[in-house]
FIKOL-885487 format. One record per atom (N, C-alpha, C, O): x, y, z; residue in one letter. Coordinates in steps of 0.1 Angstrom, whole numbers, padded with zeros to 4 digits, always signed. Example, Ala and Ser with C-alpha at 12.3 -4.5 7.8 and 13.67 -1.06 7.14 Angstrom:
# residues 2
+0132-0057+0078a/+0123-0045+0078a/+0132-0033+0078a/+0142-0033+0085a/+0128-0022+0071s/+0137-0011+0071s/+0129+0000+0079s/+0134+0011+0080s/
# end
This chain:
# residues 298
+0011-0012+0001m/-0002+0003+0001m/+0007+0008-0001m/+0011+0010-0013m/+0016+0011+0010m/+0029+0027+0010m/+0038+0026-0003m/+0041+0037-0007m/+0041+0017-0008s/+0048+0015-0022s/+0035+0023-0034s/+0038+0034-0039s/+0025+0017-0036h/+0016+0027-0043h/+0015+0040-0040h/+0018+0049-0049h/+0012+0043-0027l/+0011+0056-0025l/+0025+0067-0026l/+0024+0080-0028l/+0035+0061-0025r/+0045+0067-0034r/+0047+0069-0046r/+0051+0079-0050r/+0044+0060-0054i/+0044+0062-0070i/+0034+0071-0070i/+0039+0080-0076i/+0023+0074-0068a/+0014+0080-0069a/+0015+0094-0066a/+0011+0102-0074a/+0023+0097-0054v/+0030+0111-0049v/+0043+0114-0061v/+0046+0126-0064v/+0049+0104-0065a/+0060+0105-0074a/+0053+0114-0087a/+0057+0124-0092a/+0042+0105-0092i/+0036+0110-0105i/+0030+0120-0105i/+0028+0125-0117i/+0025+0127-0093v/+0016+0137-0090v/+0028+0149-0092v/+0026+0159-0099v/+0041+0146-0084g/+0052+0157-0084g/+0055+0160-0097g/+0055+0172-0101g/+0057+0148-0107a/+0064+0148-0120a/+0051+0158-0127a/+0055+0168-0133a/+0039+0156-0126v/+0031+0165-0134v/+0031+0178-0131v/+0030+0187-0140v/+0033+0181-0115a/+0032+0199-0113a/+0043+0203-0116a/+0043+0215-0120a/+0055+0194-0116l/+0067+0199-0118l/+0068+0206-0137l/+0074+0215-0142l/+0060+0196-0142w/+0058+0197-0159w/+0051+0207-0158w/+0054+0215-0167w/+0040+0210-0151l/+0030+0220-0154l/+0038+0235-0150l/+0041+0244-0158l/+0040+0235-0138a/+0051+0246-0135a/+0060+0251-0147a/+0062+0263-0147a/+0066+0244-0156s/+0081+0246-0160s/+0071+0247-0177s/+0076+0251-0187s/+0059+0244-0176d/+0049+0248-0190d/+0047+0262-0187d/+0047+0271-0196d/+0044+0263-0171c/+0035+0277-0172c/+0046+0289-0172c/+0042+0301-0171c/+0058+0287-0173f/+0069+0301-0173f/+0078+0300-0182f/+0080+0289-0187f/+0086+0311-0187y/+0094+0308-0198y/+0103+0320-0196y/+0099+0331-0191y/+0115+0318-0199v/+0126+0329-0194v/+0128+0333-0209v/+0129+0325-0218v/+0128+0347-0210q/+0134+0353-0223q/+0145+0359-0220q/+0145+0367-0211q/+0158+0355-0229n/+0172+0366-0223n/+0170+0380-0230n/+0160+0382-0236n/+0179+0387-0230e/+0182+0400-0233e/+0185+0400-0250e/+0185+0412-0255e/+0187+0390-0257s/+0188+0388-0272s/+0177+0384-0280s/+0178+0384-0292s/+0170+0381-0275q/+0155+0375-0279q/+0140+0385-0278q/+0137+0392-0268q/+0135+0384-0287e/+0120+0392-0285e/+0109+0379-0288e/+0109+0373-0298e/+0101+0376-0277v/+0090+0367-0279v/+0073+0372-0284v/+0067+0382-0282v/+0072+0364-0288l/+0057+0368-0292l/+0045+0358-0285l/+0045+0347-0289l/+0039+0360-0278l/+0028+0350-0271l/+0014+0348-0281l/+0008+0358-0287l/+0010+0336-0281v/+0000+0330-0289v/-0011+0321-0285v/-0008+0309-0283v/-0020+0325-0284r/-0030+0317-0276r/-0038+0312-0286r/-0045+0319-0294r/-0037+0297-0287q/-0046+0292-0298q/-0041+0298-0310q/-0052+0300-0316q/-0032+0303-0318g/-0028+0305-0330g/-0031+0323-0328g/-0027+0331-0337g/-0039+0328-0317l/-0041+0344-0318l/-0033+0350-0309l/-0033+0349-0297l/-0021+0358-0320p/-0010+0370-0311p/-0016+0377-0303p/-0024+0385-0306p/-0012+0375-0287l/-0016+0384-0278l/-0005+0392-0276l/-0008+0401-0269l/+0009+0392-0279g/+0018+0406-0277g/+0030+0401-0279g/+0033+0389-0281g/+0039+0412-0279v/+0053+0411-0283v/+0059+0417-0270v/+0055+0427-0264v/+0071+0408-0267f/+0077+0409-0251f/+0091+0413-0258f/+0095+0406-0267f/+0100+0425-0254t/+0109+0431-0260t/+0121+0431-0245t/+0134+0432-0246t/+0115+0429-0235e/+0125+0429-0227e/+0127+0416-0219e/+0118+0408-0217e/+0140+0414-0214p/+0143+0402-0208p/+0137+0397-0194p/+0132+0406-0186p/+0136+0385-0191g/+0129+0383-0178g/+0124+0368-0177g/+0128+0360-0185g/+0116+0366-0166l/+0106+0355-0165l/+0094+0358-0166l/+0090+0369-0161l/+0088+0351-0172r/+0072+0351-0175r/+0062+0340-0176r/+0065+0329-0180r/+0048+0346-0173f/+0040+0333-0172f/+0032+0330-0183f/+0028+0340-0189f/+0028+0319-0188k/+0015+0316-0198k/+0009+0302-0195k/+0014+0292-0190k/-0003+0304-0199i/-0011+0294-0196i/-0008+0280-0203i/-0007+0279-0215i/-0007+0269-0192p/-0004+0258-0202p/-0015+0253-0212p/-0027+0256-0210p/-0011+0244-0224f/-0019+0243-0232f/-0025+0249-0241f/-0028+0244-0252f/-0027+0264-0236l/-0034+0275-0244l/-0022+0285-0253l/-0023+0287-0265l/-0012+0289-0242d/-0003+0298-0248d/+0011+0291-0253d/+0016+0282-0247d/+0018+0299-0268s/+0027+0291-0271s/+0037+0304-0269s/+0033+0315-0273s/+0049+0303-0263a/+0057+0316-0264a/+0072+0311-0277a/+0082+0303-0276a/+0068+0318-0286i/+0076+0322-0299i/+0088+0330-0295i/+0087+0341-0290i/+0101+0323-0299f/+0112+0333-0297f/+0118+0337-0310f/+0120+0329-0319f/+0122+0349-0309f/+0129+0358-0324f/+0141+0363-0316f/+0142+0365-0304f/+0152+0364-0328e/+0166+0371-0323e/+0165+0380-0325e/+0161+0383-0336e/+0168+0389-0313k/+0170+0406-0317k/+0185+0408-0328k/+0188+0416-0336k/+0192+0399-0325r/+0205+0403-0332r/+0205+0399-0348r/+0200+0390-0354r/+0214+0408-0354n/+0216+0408-0369n/+0218+0392-0369n/+0223+0385-0360n/+0212+0386-0384l/+0214+0373-0384l/+0217+0374-0403l/+0212+0380-0412l/+0229+0363-0402v/+0237+0359-0413v/+0230+0347-0423v/+0230+0336-0419v/+0224+0349-0436l/+0223+0336-0444l/+0230+0335-0456l/+0230+0343-0465l/+0236+0322-0455q/+0247+0320-0462q/+0240+0314-0474q/+0232+0305-0470q/+0238+0316-0489s/+0231+0312-0498s/+0242+0299-0504s/+0254+0300-0502s/+0236+0289-0509a/+0243+0280-0515a/+0245+0283-0531a/+0237+0289-0538a/+0256+0278-0535t/+0267+0283-0550t/+0256+0282-0560t/+0251+0271-0563t/+0251+0295-0567e/+0240+0292-0578e/+0254+0293-0592e/+0265+0297-0591e/+0248+0291-0600q/+0252+0294-0614q/+0242+0303-0624q/+0232+0298-0628q/+0244+0313-0627i/+0235+0325-0634i/+0244+0329-0643i/+0256+0331-0642i/+0235+0330-0656i/+0238+0336-0668i/+0237+0351-0672i/+0226+0357-0674i/+0250+0358-0674l/+0252+0372-0675l/+0245+0380-0690l/+0242+0373-0700l/+0243+0390-0689g/+0239+0396-0701g/+0247+0392-0711g/+0243+0392-0723g/+0260+0390-0708d/+0266+0386-0725d/+0266+0371-0723d/+0277+0367-0728d/+0258+0360-0717q/+0256+0351-0720q/+0266+0338-0714q/+0265+0326-0715q/+0276+0346-0706k/+0285+0338-0696k/+0279+0334-0684k/+0272+0342-0677k/+0282+0324-0680r/+0281+0316-0671r/+0289+0318-0658r/+0301+0316-0659r/+0283+0323-0645i/+0293+0323-0633i/+0287+0317-0622i/+0275+0315-0620i/+0298+0313-0611e/+0293+0309-0600e/+0293+0318-0588e/+0303+0323-0584e/+0279+0319-0582v/+0280+0326-0570v/+0275+0325-0558v/+0265+0319-0555v/+0285+0331-0549d/+0281+0327-0534d/+0277+0339-0530d/+0283+0349-0534d/+0267+0340-0523t/+0258+0355-0518t/+0258+0351-0501t/+0257+0340-0495t/+0260+0362-0496y/+0258+0365-0481y/+0247+0372-0480y/+0244+0377-0491y/+0237+0376-0470t/+0226+0385-0466t/+0226+0387-0449t/+0227+0377-0442t/+0226+0398-0446v/+0228+0404-0434v/+0211+0409-0429v/+0208+0420-0433v/+0205+0405-0424y/+0190+0411-0419y/+0187+0407-0404y/+0194+0399-0398y/+0177+0413-0398r/+0171+0412-0386r/+0158+0410-0387r/+0154+0409-0399r/+0151+0410-0377i/+0135+0406-0375i/+0134+0420-0369i/+0139+0423-0358i/+0127+0428-0378s/+0120+0440-0373s/+0109+0441-0365s/+0108+0448-0355s/+0098+0431-0373d/+0085+0432-0364d/+0080+0418-0365d/+0075+0414-0375d/+0082+0412-0353p/+0083+0400-0348p/+0064+0389-0352p/+0060+0378-0355p/+0058+0403-0347l/+0041+0397-0349l/+0041+0395-0366l/+0040+0383-0370l/+0043+0404-0376q/+0043+0403-0391q/+0050+0394-0394q/+0045+0386-0401q/+0060+0392-0390y/+0070+0381-0393y/+0062+0366-0390y/+0063+0358-0399y/+0055+0365-0378y/+0049+0355-0376y/+0037+0355-0383y/+0032+0343-0383y/+0029+0365-0390q/+0019+0365-0396q/+0021+0359-0409q/+0014+0351-0414q/+0033+0364-0415t/+0036+0362-0428t/+0042+0350-0431t/+0037+0344-0440t/+0055+0344-0421l/+0064+0338-0427l/+0062+0323-0415l/+0067+0312-0416l/+0054+0327-0404r/+0054+0316-0393r/+0069+0315-0386r/+0073+0321-0376r/+0075+0304-0395t/+0090+0303-0387t/+0098+0308-0390t/+0099+0315-0400t/+0111+0306-0380m/+0123+0310-0386m/+0128+0305-0399m/+0134+0312-0408m/+0126+0292-0401e/+0132+0285-0411e/+0124+0288-0426e/+0128+0289-0438e/+0112+0289-0421e/+0105+0296-0434e/+0111+0308-0438e/+0113+0311-0450e/+0114+0315-0428g/+0121+0329-0435g/+0132+0331-0441g/+0135+0340-0449g/+0138+0320-0436r/+0152+0318-0443r/+0151+0316-0458r/+0158+0323-0466r/+0141+0304-0460l/+0142+0295-0473l/+0134+0309-0484l/+0135+0308-0497l/+0126+0319-0478q/+0117+0327-0486q/+0125+0338-0488q/+0124+0345-0498q/+0138+0341-0477l/+0149+0353-0481l/+0157+0347-0489l/+0161+0354-0498l/+0161+0333-0489a/+0171+0329-0498a/+0166+0331-0514a/+0174+0333-0524a/+0150+0331-0515q/+0143+0329-0528q/+0145+0341-0536q/+0149+0342-0547q/+0142+0351-0528l/+0141+0365-0528l/+0152+0372-0534l/+0152+0380-0543l/+0166+0366-0525v/+0177+0370-0532v/+0182+0366-0542v/+0186+0374-0550v/+0183+0353-0545s/+0186+0345-0554s/+0176+0353-0569s/+0182+0354-0580s/+0164+0356-0567s/+0153+0359-0576s/+0164+0374-0580s/+0170+0375-0591s/+0163+0383-0572s/+0172+0395-0572s/+0185+0394-0578s/+0189+0402-0586s/+0192+0385-0576m/+0206+0382-0583m/+0205+0382-0595m/+0211+0389-0602m/+0197+0372-0599r/+0195+0368-0613r/+0188+0379-0618r/+0192+0383-0629r/+0180+0385-0616r/+0176+0397-0625r/+0185+0407-0627r/+0187+0412-0638r/+0191+0411-0618e/+0201+0420-0619e/+0214+0417-0630e/+0218+0424-0639e/+0218+0404-0624l/+0233+0400-0630l/+0227+0394-0647l/+0235+0390-0655l/+0219+0394-0648g/+0211+0388-0660g/+0211+0400-0673g/+0208+0398-0685g/+0213+0413-0666q/+0212+0425-0674q/+0228+0434-0676q/+0229+0445-0682q/+0237+0426-0670v/+0249+0432-0670v/+0262+0421-0673v/+0261+0409-0671v/+0273+0428-0679k/+0282+0418-0685k/+0292+0412-0678k/+0295+0420-0668k/+0299+0403-0678l/+0312+0401-0672l/+0322+0411-0669l/+0327+0411-0657l/+0327+0419-0677d/+0334+0428-0676d/+0330+0441-0666d/+0337+0447-0658d/+0315+0442-0670a/+0314+0453-0656a/+0315+0449-0642a/+0317+0456-0632a/+0311+0431-0642l/+0307+0428-0628l/+0324+0426-0622l/+0326+0423-0610l/+0336+0428-0632l/+0348+0427-0627l/+0354+0442-0626l/+0366+0443-0625l/+0349+0450-0626s/+0350+0467-0627s/+0347+0476-0615s/+0344+0470-0604s/+0346+0486-0615d/+0342+0493-0605d/+0326+0491-0605d/+0321+0487-0595d/+0320+0493-0615e/+0305+0490-0614e/+0300+0477-0606e/+0287+0475-0606e/+0306+0470-0600r/+0303+0456-0592r/+0295+0464-0579r/+0284+0463-0575r/+0306+0474-0573n/+0296+0482-0560n/+0283+0488-0567n/+0275+0484-0559n/+0279+0492-0574q/+0265+0499-0582q/+0258+0486-0582q/+0248+0487-0576q/+0261+0474-0587i/+0254+0461-0592i/+0246+0457-0577i/+0234+0457-0575i/+0259+0455-0569i/+0254+0448-0554i/+0243+0458-0550i/+0231+0455-0551i/+0246+0471-0546s/+0240+0484-0542s/+0223+0480-0548s/+0214+0478-0540s/+0221+0481-0561d/+0205+0479-0568d/+0200+0463-0564d/+0188+0461-0563d/+0211+0450-0562i/+0207+0440-0558i/+0200+0442-0542i/+0188+0438-0539i/+0208+0449-0534r/+0203+0450-0521r/+0192+0458-0522r/+0182+0452-0520r/+0190+0471-0526k/+0176+0475-0525k/+0163+0466-0531k/+0151+0467-0526k/+0166+0458-0541q/+0156+0454-0546q/+0152+0444-0535q/+0140+0443-0532q/+0161+0437-0529v/+0159+0427-0520v/+0149+0434-0504v/+0140+0430-0498v/+0155+0446-0504s/+0151+0454-0493s/+0135+0458-0496s/+0126+0458-0488s/+0135+0460-0507a/+0118+0464-0512a/+0109+0452-0510a/+0098+0453-0507a/+0116+0441-0512s/+0107+0428-0515s/+0102+0421-0501s/+0093+0414-0499s/+0113+0426-0493t/+0110+0422-0476t/+0103+0430-0469t/+0101+0426-0458t/+0098+0442-0474r/+0096+0451-0464r/+0082+0447-0459r/+0080+0453-0449r/+0071+0439-0462g/+0063+0434-0458g/+0062+0422-0453g/+0052+0416-0452g/+0076+0418-0447l/+0077+0402-0442l/+0080+0404-0426l/+0078+0395-0419l/+0085+0417-0421g/+0090+0418-0407g/+0100+0419-0404g/+0102+0421-0392g/+0113+0418-0418m/+0122+0418-0416m/+0128+0429-0424m/+0123+0435-0433m/+0141+0432-0418e/+0149+0443-0423e/+0162+0436-0431e/+0170+0428-0425e/+0164+0441-0443v/+0176+0436-0448v/+0186+0445-0447v/+0182+0457-0449v/+0199+0443-0443l/+0208+0451-0437l/+0221+0455-0447l/+0229+0465-0446l/+0222+0445-0458d/+0234+0439-0466d/+0232+0428-0472d/+0228+0418-0467d/+0235+0430-0486v/+0238+0417-0496v/+0250+0417-0503v/+0252+0428-0509v/+0258+0409-0504g/+0268+0406-0508g/+0275+0395-0516g/+0268+0386-0520g/+0285+0396-0518l/+0288+0382-0527l/+0300+0379-0521l/+0306+0389-0519l/+0305+0368-0519h/+0315+0362-0513h/+0327+0357-0524h/+0340+0357-0523h/+0318+0352-0537r/+0326+0347-0545r/+0316+0348-0558r/+0305+0344-0558r/+0324+0353-0571a/+0316+0353-0582a/+0329+0349-0593a/+0338+0357-0596a/+0329+0336-0599d/+0335+0329-0606d/+0331+0322-0614d/+0321+0315-0610d/+0338+0320-0630l/+0333+0313-0636l/+0335+0299-0634l/+0342+0295-0624l/+0327+0288-0644p/+0329+0274-0642p/+0342+0271-0642p/+0351+0280-0644p/+0346+0256-0638a/+0361+0252-0639a/+0363+0248-0655a/+0374+0250-0660a/+0352+0244-0665d/+0356+0243-0674d/+0357+0259-0684d/+0365+0260-0693d/+0349+0266-0682t/+0349+0279-0686t/+0358+0286-0683t/+0361+0294-0692t/+0365+0285-0670s/+0377+0292-0666s/+0392+0287-0675s/+0401+0294-0678s/+0390+0273-0676q/+0400+0265-0681q/+0400+0271-0699q/+0410+0274-0705q/+0387+0271-0704a/+0388+0276-0715a/+0393+0290-0721a/+0398+0291-0733a/+0390+0303-0710i/+0392+0314-0711i/+0405+0313-0708i/+0413+0316-0718i/+0410+0309-0698f/+0427+0308-0698f/+0434+0303-0710f/+0445+0307-0712f/+0430+0294-0716d/+0437+0287-0731d/+0436+0298-0741d/+0444+0303-0748d/+0423+0301-0739r/+0423+0317-0754r/+0431+0330-0749r/+0436+0338-0758r/+0431+0333-0733m/+0441+0344-0733m/+0456+0336-0734m/+0465+0342-0741m/+0459+0327-0729k/+0472+0320-0735k/+0476+0323-0748k/+0486+0329-0750k/+0467+0318-0758s/+0470+0320-0771s/+0470+0335-0778s/+0475+0338-0788s/+0463+0342-0771e/+0460+0358-0774e/+0476+0363-0771e/+0483+0369-0778e/+0479+0357-0758r/+0493+0367-0755r/+0504+0359-0761r/+0515+0364-0762r/+0503+0345-0764q/+0514+0340-0776q/+0515+0349-0790q/+0524+0355-0796q/+0500+0348-0793r/+0503+0353-0806r/+0506+0374-0805r/+0507+0381-0815r/+0506+0377-0795e/+0509+0390-0794e/+0525+0391-0793e/+0532+0399-0799e/+0530+0380-0782a/+0543+0377-0783a/+0550+0379-0796a/+0557+0388-0799a/+0545+0368-0803k/+0551+0364-0818k/+0551+0378-0827k/+0561+0379-0835k/+0542+0387-0827e/+0542+0399-0833e/+0552+0408-0829e/+0557+0416-0836e/+0555+0406-0814l/+0564+0418-0807l/+0577+0414-0812l/+0586+0421-0816l/+0578+0399-0809r/+0592+0395-0815r/+0596+0403-0831r/+0606+0411-0834r/+0585+0398-0839a/+0585+0400-0856a/+0587+0413-0857a/+0595+0416-0866a/+0580+0423-0849q/+0583+0438-0850q/+0599+0439-0844q/+0607+0442-0853q/+0604+0437-0831g/+0615+0435-0829g/+0626+0433-0834g/+0636+0439-0833g/+0622+0421-0845y/+0634+0418-0851y/+0635+0427-0866y/+0646+0428-0872y/+0621+0432-0871e/+0623+0440-0881e/+0629+0456-0877e/+0631+0464-0886e/+0631+0459-0865w/+0635+0469-0858w/+0651+0471-0857w/+0659+0480-0860w/+0652+0458-0854a/+0668+0451-0853a/+0674+0453-0866a/+0684+0459-0865a/+0670+0449-0878q/+0674+0450-0891q/+0675+0461-0893q/+0686+0464-0897q/+0664+0470-0891e/+0668+0485-0899e/+0678+0491-0888e/+0685+0500-0894e/+0680+0490-0875i/+0687+0493-0869i/+0705+0492-0873i/+0714+0500-0872i/+0705+0477-0877q/+0713+0471-0882q/+0719+0476-0895q/+0731+0478-0897q/+0711+0476-0902a/+0715+0483-0919a/+0718+0496-0916a/+0728+0500-0922a/+0710+0507-0907k/+0716+0520-0908k/+0727+0521-0901k/+0733+0531-0904k/+0733+0511-0889a/+0745+0511-0885a/+0755+0507-0893a/+0766+0510-0890a/+0753+0500-0902d/+0764+0492-0914d/+0763+0501-0921d/+0774+0503-0925d/+0752+0510-0925g/+0757+0520-0936g/+0767+0533-0929g/+0776+0537-0935g/+0764+0537-0917e/+0772+0545-0913e/+0784+0544-0909e/+0792+0552-0908e/+0785+0530-0908r/+0800+0522-0905r/+0808+0525-0920r/+0819+0531-0922r/+0801+0519-0927t/+0810+0521-0942t/+0811+0535-0945t/+0822+0538-0949t/+0804+0545-0945v/+0805+0559-0947v/+0820+0564-0938v/+0829+0571-0943v/+0818+0557-0923l/+0831+0565-0915l/+0844+0556-0920l/+0856+0559-0919l/+0840+0544-0924l/+0856+0535-0930l/+0860+0543-0941l/+0872+0544-0943l/+0851+0547-0949a/+0854+0557-0964a/+0860+0568-0964a/+0868+0572-0973a/+0855+0572-0952d/+0858+0589-0948d/+0871+0587-0948d/+0880+0591-0956d/+0874+0577-0931a/+0886+0576-0924a/+0899+0571-0935a/+0910+0576-0935a/+0894+0560-0942m/+0904+0557-0953m/+0908+0566-0960m/+0920+0567-0960m/+0903+0575-0968r/+0901+0584-0976r/+0913+0593-0967r/+0925+0594-0972r/+0909+0600-0952k/+0916+0607-0948k/+0933+0604-0946k/+0943+0610-0945k/+0929+0588-0944a/+0945+0580-0940a/+0951+0583-0953a/+0961+0589-0951a/+0947+0580-0966r/+0956+0581-0978r/+0959+0594-0980r/+0970+0596-0985r/+0952+0605-0978v/+0956+0615-0980v/+0968+0621-0969v/+0977+0627-0974v/+0967+0619-0958t/+0977+0620-0947t/+0990+0611-0952t/+1001+0615-0953t/+0984+0599-0955r/+1000+0592-0959r/+1005+0598-0969r/+1017+0599-0969r/+0994+0604-0982g/+1003+0613-0995g/+1011+0620-0989g/+1023+0620-0992g/+1005+0629-0979e/+1013+0640-0974e/+1024+0637-0967e/+1034+0644-0967e/+1024+0627-0960g/+1035+0622-0955g/+1048+0616-0964g/+1060+0618-0963g/+1041+0608-0972d/+1054+0604-0982d/+1060+0618-0990d/+1071+0620-0993d/+1049+0625-0992a/+1054+0638-0999a/+1067+0643-0993a/+1078+0644-0999a/+1064+0648-0977q/+1073+0653-0968q/+1086+0644-0971q/+1096+0648-0978q/+1085+0630-0966a/+1097+0622-0968a/+1105+0622-0976a/+1117+0622-0974a/+1098+0622-0992n/+1106+0626-1003n/+1112+0640-1003n/+1122+0643-1009n/+1106+0646-0999d/+1114+0660-0995d/+1123+0663-0991d/+1132+0670-0995d/+1123+0655-0977l/+1137+0652-0968l/+1145+0643-0972l/+1157+0644-0967l/+1142+0633-0981f/+1152+0624-0989f/+1161+0631-0996f/+1173+0629-0994f/+1155+0640-1005i/+1160+0646-1016i/+1169+0660-1010i/+1180+0665-1015i/+1163+0665-0998t/+1172+0672-0995t/+1184+0668-0986t/+1193+0675-0984t/+1183+0656-0982a/+1197+0649-0978a/+1203+0643-0986a/+1215+0642-0984a/+1196+0637-0999f/+1205+0636-1010f/+1215+0646-1011f/+1227+0644-1009f/+1209+0658-1016g/+1218+0669-1020g/+1227+0674-1008g/+1238+0678-1013g/+1226+0674-0997d/+1234+0681-0986d/+1245+0670-0988d/+1256+0673-0991d/+1242+0656-0985d/+1255+0645-0986d/+1251+0634-0993d/+1246+0623-0989d/+1253+0636-1002p/+1249+0617-1012p/+1260+0608-1006p/+1259+0595-1008p/+1269+0613-1000e/+1274+0598-0995e/+1266+0592-0985e/+1260+0581-0987e/+1265+0597-0974f/+1258+0597-0961f/+1243+0588-0966f/+1239+0578-0961f/+1237+0596-0977f/+1225+0589-0981f/+1226+0577-0985f/+1218+0568-0982f/+1237+0576-0993a/+1241+0564-0996a/+1241+0553-0991a/+1237+0543-0996a/+1247+0556-0980l/+1251+0548-0968l/+1234+0546-0962l/+1229+0535-0962l/+1231+0552-0959y/+1216+0553-0951y/+1205+0545-0961y/+1196+0538-0956y/+1207+0547-0973r/+1200+0536-0983r/+1201+0519-0983r/+1193+0510-0983r/+1219+0521-0983t/+1224+0508-0982t/+1220+0498-0968t/+1217+0486-0969t/+1222+0505-0955l/+1217+0500-0943l/+1203+0496-0944l/+1201+0485-0940l/+1191+0504-0948q/+1181+0501-0948q/+1182+0489-0957q/+1177+0478-0952q/+1188+0487-0967t/+1183+0476-0976t/+1193+0464-0970t/+1194+0454-0977t/+1201+0465-0960y/+1209+0449-0953y/+1196+0452-0945y/+1189+0449-0954y/+1188+0455-0936r/+1180+0453-0929r/+1170+0447-0930r/+1164+0444-0919r/+1165+0445-0945q/+1154+0440-0951q/+1159+0429-0959q/+1152+0419-0960q/+1170+0430-0966a/+1174+0418-0971a/+1182+0408-0962a/+1182+0396-0967a/+1189+0409-0951l/+1194+0403-0944l/+1187+0394-0933l/+1191+0383-0928l/+1175+0401-0931a/+1166+0394-0920a/+1165+0378-0923a/+1168+0372-0933a/+1159+0372-0911a/+1158+0359-0910a/+1145+0352-0919a/+1145+0340-0923a/+1136+0363-0920a/+1126+0358-0927a/+1126+0358-0944a/+1117+0353-0951a/+1138+0364-0948t/+1138+0367-0961t/+1149+0356-0970t/+1160+0351-0967t/+1142+0355-0982p/+1152+0341-0986p/+1166+0341-0990p/+1171+0350-0997p/+1171+0332-0987t/+1189+0333-0989t/+1192+0340-1002t/+1186+0340-1013t/+1207+0347-1000l/+1212+0351-1012l/+1226+0349-1013l/+1236+0349-1005l/+1226+0346-1027l/+1243+0338-1029l/+1247+0351-1038l/+1242+0354-1049l/+1258+0359-1029l/+1268+0368-1036l/+1280+0367-1037l/+1285+0360-1028l/+1287+0372-1047s/+1302+0371-1047s/+1309+0381-1037s/+1304+0392-1035s/+1320+0377-1031a/+1327+0387-1019a/+1327+0401-1024a/+1325+0411-1018a/+1331+0401-1040d/+1335+0416-1045d/+1320+0425-1049d/+1319+0435-1056d/+1310+0418-1042a/+1296+0425-1047a/+1297+0438-1043a/+1303+0440-1032a/+1293+0448-1049n/+1292+0463-1047n/+1286+0465-1036n/+1288+0473-1027n/+1272+0452-1038f/+1261+0453-1023f/+1267+0448-1013f/+1259+0446-1003f/+1279+0445-1011l/+1288+0442-0999l/+1295+0451-0993l/+1297+0451-0981l/+1298+0459-1002k/+1312+0468-0997k/+1310+0474-0985k/+1321+0476-0978k/+1299+0480-0979y/+1305+0487-0966y/+1300+0475-0952y/+1299+0477-0940y/+1299+0464-0958l/+1301+0450-0948l/+1316+0446-0944l/+1321+0440-0935l/+1323+0453-0957f/+1337+0449-0955f/+1346+0463-0953f/+1356+0463-0946f/+1341+0473-0959t/+1349+0484-0960t/+1345+0492-0946t/+1354+0498-0941t/+1335+0492-0942g/+1326+0503-0931g/+1322+0517-0941g/+1321+0517-0954g/+1320+0528-0934p/+1314+0538-0942p/+1327+0545-0943p/+1337+0545-0936p/+1323+0552-0952p/+1338+0562-0956p/+1340+0574-0943p/+1332+0581-0937p/+1351+0573-0943s/+1358+0582-0934s/+1354+0599-0937s/+1356+0604-0948s/+1350+0604-0928v/+1349+0622-0933v/+1360+0631-0924v/+1363+0631-0912v/+1364+0637-0932a/+1375+0647-0923a/+1368+0659-0920a/+1359+0664-0926a/+1375+0661-0908p/+1370+0670-0897p/+1368+0680-0906p/+1376+0680-0916p/+1356+0691-0906s/+1355+0703-0911s/+1364+0713-0903s/+1365+0710-0891s/+1369+0722-0908a/+1379+0736-0902a/+1371+0740-0897a/+1359+0738-0901a/+1373+0748-0885p/+1361+0754-0875p/+1359+0766-0883p/+1369+0770-0890p/+1349+0772-0884k/+1348+0784-0893k/+1351+0795-0884k/+1349+0794-0872k/+1356+0810-0890q/+1362+0816-0885q/+1352+0827-0882q/+1345+0831-0890q/+1352+0832-0867p/+1346+0839-0864p/+1347+0853-0874p/+1340+0862-0872p/
# end
């Protein structure tokens, strides 16, 4: 009998605790609570604290007061120039009116799905009108701003406020990127060949001009050298003539010694001469002696 009583007391205590826990709820500072009685909204509570609700009749629906971030899945979008890109977007929003949010979207998950569809539609609508070059230029900020305005206008009656919409990534698909890379590589190679051919043509022109100037300079230098050499030879002949006139014996000795130097060198052919040859007279007799001249009288 006592055991049955204890069981009954335990059951009654458990039910009482469950009823007590269902009668109260705790709201923290980062939450807003919408109290609903059998589907009929009773009010929105924004201040934190411990509150009472009627069990089985009332439901407390919690909403975040903080900014929320929606990370959309990667999508392929066709641009205005028919190029495909893969886009990752993010959306920053907050629940501005919990009652309106509940009446239009009901749950947080439904709100996220609806917001993702709105962002995707606005993204496709706006990017479908622009070219890839615009998306890669300074126009990108204006394009994102237009998308943000469209999404914000679309969510105005849903009880949420869109604070920002941005692109994490906007890239070409892998196969398209490789094709564009190959085309760019071919274009750069073609330009390199054209530049090399142009450089070779310029080098040929410069080389021809340099060769022409070199030929002119050499011809002018050779002409001046011949003139200078002729003038030198003329002066040398004048000196020889003067020397021959002043002292014929010495001039003959000088010319013979020059001949000896050239004819008797190791690189010259061997000469067979008789001992009494006139060519060898200075080797045997030496230069003629010259009597000292009498000093001039003052």
